[in-house]
N, C-alpha and C positions, 0 to 999 in steps of 0.2 A: 228639321231633320237631325241636326246636331244635338238638339235638346232630347229627342227621342233616343238617340244612341247613348247619350250620357246617362239617361234614366235606366236604360237596359243594362248598361255596364254596372251601375250601382246595385241593381237587383241581382246580377250574376256574381258579384264579388263575394258575398257570403257563401254561395254554393261552391265557388272555386276554392275558397279557404278551407271549407269543410272537406272537400275532395282531397286536397293536398294533405290535410291532417290525417285523413283516413289512410291515404297511401303511405305516409310515413309510419303510422302505427302498424299497418299490415306488413310492412317490409321487415324481414328478419334482421335483428341487430347482429353485428359481428361478434364473435365470441370474445370473452374477456381474455386478454393476453396472459400467458402463464408467468409465474415468477421468474423462471429461467430466461424467457425471452425478454422481459423488461429489464432484468439485471444486465443481460448482454447488451441491450440497447444503450443503457446508461454507461456501460463499460466502453462501448464504441464511441460514445460522445466524449469520454475522457481521452480516448486515443486521438480523436479528431482535434481536440484542443492542443495536443502535443504537435500534431501535424501543422497546425496554423501558427503555433508559437514554438518553433524548434529550440528556442533558447532554454526551454524547460529541461532539455537534455544535458545542459551544461553540468548540473550537479551529479549526473550519473555517468559522466565521461571524464571531464577534466579533473573534478574533485577526487575521485578514487585513484586516478593515475598519479596525481600530485602526492597523495598520501603514501601510496606504495613506493614511489621513488624516494620520497623524503625519508621515510622510516627505514627503508631497506639500506640506503647508502649512508645515512647519518649514524644509525645505531647498530647496523649489522655486524661491523667489525668488533665493537665493544661487547655486544651481547652474545654473539655466536661464533666469533672468530673471523668470519668473512661474510659479506653480503650474500654470496651464493648459498651458504648454509642457512643464514637467517631467513631467507625468503621462503624456504620450505616450511618454516614455522609460522611466519608472520602473514603470508598471503591469505590463507583462509581466514585469519583473524581480521585483517583489514577489509576483506570481502564482507564479512559479517558486519563490521562497524559501518562501512559505507552504505550498505543496504538499510540497516536499521536507522541510520541517521536520516535518510531521505523519506522514511515513512511519515515524518511529520508533515510533509507537504500535502498529505491527504486532508488533514484538518484545515490547512490553509485554503485549499480549494473549496472545501465545504463553506468556510466562512466567507469567502469571496462571493460565492453564489447566493448566500443569504443576504449579503449587503446589496447585491444587484437586484434582489427580488425574484430571482429565478426559482427559488425554493417554493414560493407561494404558488407558482404554476405547477410544480411537481406534486404538491400536496392536493391539488384539485383534480388530478388525473385518477381515473378508475383503475389503478394498478396496485400491485403488491407493495405495501408501504416501504419495507426495507430495501426495495430494488434500487432506489437512488443511492443509498449508502453503499450497497454491495457493488454497484457500478463504479463508484469512485475507486474502490479497492481493487476491482478487476483491472481497471485501466492502469492503476499504479503498479500492478503486478508485472505489466510489460516493462515499466521503468526499472523495476528490480531485476528483471531478466537481462535487460540491456547492460545495467551496471555490472552484473555478474560476468557476462560475456566479455565486456571490455577489460575487466580485471584479470580474467584468465588469459586472454590473449597477450596482454602486457606482461603478465607473470611468466608465460611460456617464453616470451622473447628474452626476459631477464634471467631465465634459467630454472624456473620452477618446473618440477616434474612430479605430477601426482601418481603415486604408486597404485592408487585405486583405479587408474585408467578411466575410460569414458564412463563406465557404470558408476564408479565411486563419485565422480564429479557431478554427474546428473542427479544422483540421489542426494548428495550434499546440497546442491542448489535447490532441489525440490523441498528439502527440509527447511532451508532458509526462507523460501517463498511462503511456506505454510506458516511459519512463525511470524513473518513480516505481515502477512494478511491479518492474523489475529492481533498483532501488536498495534496495527494501524487503527483499530477501533478506539484505542485510547485517544488518539489525536482527533478522530471524528467527534468524540465527546467534547473535547476542548474547542473544536471548531464551532459547535453549537452553543457552548456555554459563554465563550468570550466574545467581546464586542468587535475587535478588529483583528485583521490578519497578523499584524505585528505582535499583538499580545499572544496570539496562538503560537507564533514562532518562538517568542521569548520563553514562554512556559515550557514548550517542547524541548528547547535546548537545555533548560535547567534540569530536565529529567534525563535526557538522552546522554549528555556529556558525562555525568558521573557514572551512569550505567556502563557506557562503552569503555571509558578509560580505567575505571576500577573493575577490571576483568582480566582474563588471561589472553586478551587479544595480542598484546605486545610481549609480555614476559610470563614466565612460569610463576604462579602464585607462591611456590615454595621459597622464593627469595624475599617475600614480603614479611612484615611483622605479623605476629600471631593474630592480633586483633583485626588487622586488615584482611588476612587470609579468611577469617570467618565470614566476612562480608563477600569477598570475591568468590569464594568457592560455592556460595549459595546464590550467586547472581544468575538471572536467566540468560544474560549475554555470555557468561562463562560456560554454561551448559551448552548453549547454541554453538559457540566457537569451538568447544571441545568436540562436539558431535560432527560438525562440518569438517574440522581438521582431521579427525579420525577416519571419516568416510573417504575423504580424498586421499588419505594415506594408505588406503586398502584395508582398513580395520573395520570392525563392527562394534562401536562403543554403545552397547545396548542401554547401559544406565544413562548415559548422556542423551541419547535419543529419546528415551522415556521421559526424562526430566524436561526436555525441550517441548515435546508434544503435550506434556502436562501443563507447562506454563502457557502454551498456546491455547489449550482448552480453557484454562482459568481466565485468560484475557477475554475470550469469546463469551464465556458464561457471565462474567461480571460486567464488562463494559459494553457488550452488545445490547442487552436489555436497557441499560442506563441510557445509551445513545438513542435508541428508538423511543424511549419515553420522552427524552428531551426533544426529539424530532417531532413527535406527535403534539407536543405542547408548545412548539415554537410559534 
């Protein structure tokens, strides 16, 4: 009896396999996810990493506050006569500096995922290829927004009063976010090129520190030597800081806004394709 049953099962096995295969083929496949949905999914993944490791927010909260307090009260009296007068000039600049500095963590995150092997899984998925990179940048945009909000709250407590009101502040922060999104593509490229996260951070700091400090973030370039003014006046950080400062002051610095958007477009056009080429060949 058991022998007959075993024989019958062996005969039916191919039939069942064929039926299952036919069922899977006949069933309609789910539609391919759009580029927007996959990018937002990877952005949500980046936000969840912040949720589970809240220490990542240290660089967007404590670091900007420390910079604002230190520069306002150490140099405010010497440079502007009083800290209350100096903060009107320096707060937008330190806001720009703080957000631009934390853009480098995008490349660090990319490098960490590569070392862990997560990127191999991403590359095997039937999704829009750039969505993983865009997701990192979208997630970091939340960090930039938090840093901006923290800076403004502390600045208001210290006496900063934006003459541009709510609209000027929002437009200024929006311009800063656009620039930071484009600027972050540089660090994603480094994250794919370099071997370790420490090397990514080291190279990023070598680029960011000269750009941020050799700008009009802290002082008016007119007080600098002529050869240094030539560099500072053409720095993308100078254009960005001037644009954000003007918008928050209730002005409309069209030239500085145009230069800032032009730099952002240049970063996207140059470093976006290079990053994706490295990603596809990784």
